[in-house]
N, C-alpha and C positions, 0 to 999 in steps of 0.2 A: 084364642088368637095367638099369633107368633110375632114377637117383637125382636128385630135384629139389634144387637149391640156389638161392641168391639169383640171380634173373634168368637162370637157366640150367638145363639138364638134362644130367646126365652119363651116358653109356653105359658100363657097367662089366661086365667079366668077373670073377667071384668064384670062385676055384678053390682047392680044398684046405682043410685045417684045420690050425690051429696058430698060430704067431707071425705076426702080420700083416706083409706086405711089400707096399709100394705101388710099382708099376712105372710109370714115366712115360716117354713117348716125347718126341721133339722135332719138328723141322720138316724136311721136309714129310711127316711120318709119321702113323701111327695106332697104335692098340694092337696091330695086327698085327705091329708091330716085334718083340714079345716072343713070337710064336707058336711059335718053335723053342726058346725057353728055358723057357717055362712047363712043358711036359711033363717036362722034366728036373729041375725043382724040386718038382713037384706032390706027390710022395710023400716029401718030405724033412721033413715037419712044419711046413710053412708054409701060411698062408692068403694066396694071391696075389691082390692087388687090381690089376686091369689096366684103367684107364680110357682112353677117348679124351679128350684135353684138350678143353676147351670150344671149340667152333668148328672142331674137327678131327674127321674120321671121322663118327661118329654122335652126338656130343655137340653140343648146340645152345645158342645164345644169340641173342636178337633183334638185328637190325641196330641199331647205335648203342650197344650194350654192348661195352665194351672187352674184348678177349680176350688182353691182354698177360700176361706171365709172373707179375707180381705178383698179378693177378687170379686166375690159375690156382692160385697158391699158396694164396690165400684159399679158393678153391673146394675144393681138396683137403682142407684142414682141415675145411671144412663137410661134406664127404663122409664123413670119418672120424667126425665127430659123428653124422651120420645113421645110420652103421653101429654106433654105440655103442662106438667104439674110441678109447681115450685116446692110444695110442702105436702107431707103426708104424716098421719099417725102411723107408727110402726108397731106391729104386734108380732112377736117371734117366739119360737119354741126350740128347746134343746140347743144344738150348736148354731141354729139359725139366729139365736140370740147373740152369738159372736158377730155375725154380719151386722145385726142391728146396732150393737155397741160400737163397732168400727164406723158405721154410718154416723152415729151420734157424735163420736169423737172427732171425726174428720170433716163432717159436713153438718154441724148442728142446726144450721139455718134451714135445712131441708126436713127436719124432724119436728113435727108439731107436738108429739107426745110419744112415749114408748111404754109398752107393756110386755114384760118378759115372763114366759111360762116355762118352769122346769128347765132353766137355762144354765149358762156357764158363768164362771166368775174367775178372773185372773187366769191362771193356768189349770184350773180345775175343770176339765172337759170330760171326765169319765173315760179316759182313753183306754184303761184296762179292759173295759167292756167290749171294745172293738179290736183288741189286739189280734185276735184270731182272724178277723177279716183282713186286717192290714197284712198279715203274714200268709194269707191264702194264696195258693198257687193258681195263677190265672188260667193255667191249662185245665184246671178242675172247676172253673167258674160255675158250671151248670149245677154243681152240687151245693152251692151256697144257699140258694133259696129254700130248699127243704130244711136245712139246718135252722135258718132264721124263722121259718114258719113254725117249727117245733118250739123254738126258744121264745118267740115274741107273739106268735099268732094265737093269742088266747081268746080273741073275739073275731067274729066275721069282719068287722070294720078294720081291724089291724091286718088281717090276712089279705083283705082287698087292697089296702094301702101297699103292702109288701109285694103284691103280685106284679108290680112294675119291674121287679128284679128277677123274674123267672127266667130260666134258661141261661145259656152261656153268655149272650150279650148283656142280659140284666145283671148277672153275677159280676161280669167284668166291670160294668159301670159302678157297682157298689164297691168293689175292690179299689178302683181308681179314686172314688170319692173318699173312702176311708184313709187311703194313703196320703191324700192332700190335706187332711185336717192337721192344723198346726196350732197348739195351744199358746205358743209364744206370741201369736198375733194379738191376744188380749192381755198378756201378762203385765204389760207396763202402761196401760191406758187409763188406769184408775183416776189419776188426777185430771186428765182431760175430760173424762165422763163427769166427774164431780163438778167441774167448772161450768158445764153447760147450763145447769139449772133447768133443763127440760123436764116437764112433769112426767113422773114415772110410776109404774105399778109393777109389782112382782107377785105372780100367782104360782102356787106349787101344789102338786099332788101329795097328799099326806102319806101315801104309800109308794112314793117314788123310790124305786130300787136301784137307780143308777146315779142320781145326783141328790145328795143329802140336803134336806131343807135347813139343817143346822149348820153344816159345813160350807154350803154353797148359797142356798137361798137367803139366809139371814145376812151374811156379809154383802151379798149383791144388793139387797134392799137398802142396807145402811149406806153403801157407796152411792146409790142413786137418790137417797133421801126419799125412798118409796115405801108405801105400805106393803107389807107381806101378808098375803091372804092364803090360807090353806084351803085346798079343794078336796072333795071326796073321790079322789082318783089315784091312779098309780102315775107312771111317768108320762104316758100319752094322754094328758088331761083333755085336749080338744076332742078326742074320741071317747075317753072314759066318762066324762061328765060335761057334755057340751052345754046343757042348760045352765049349769053353774058358771062355766066359762063365759058364755054369752051374757049372762046377767051382770057379772063383774065388769066385763068389757063395756057393756052398754052404759053402765053407771060412770065408769072412768072416762070413756071417750066423750060422753055427753057434757062433762065438765070442762073439756078442753077443745071444743070445736074451733 
């Protein structure tokens, strides 16, 4: 379905019935990131809300509208409003965890609980890993997907997720999204996060090559007062080890319905 919000339209998969759970992807992903986890949670008493972030996948915003993570957080709250939902558990991966943290800091009453997977902490957003995309000439946007596919497409599931960015239009969307990422947006919200007291969980791939479990995962868990659990995957844990992700989420979400 498509949900209109201010200056944007959100493509959303709405699966199951029960306690609302909002699943947010990061960069350079789409809602397909959760395609292996959703079937494992769908019959567990949850309503799974799986959007493409605005400017990613099939969600759209006009050129000139910022698609940074603070804007994403605002749009996700608007989407909950449009669905008539006052609160949701929030599960987020990679820089999608920045949107989740901003939601938690600015609208804690809307967040039932939060689970962050291979996420960001403070200004640690692994920006070096996307520097080449930020600097990419948009006139050569069609050349971006083949590079990403070689670099990240180690599995059919990853290649399928990245396929949303094929061709010149897809490459241009990815360049725009990369250029709008701003680590300053979570640099100084630590005290606000700590003060919420919202139940939290941090999950991390033991082979994450982009965001270090020691430098990022551990301090993030300490900030949120959360358990830090290692998973047998690399960075894209929902695709790498979906059964383990679903098991940990089911256990955590079940304690905070």
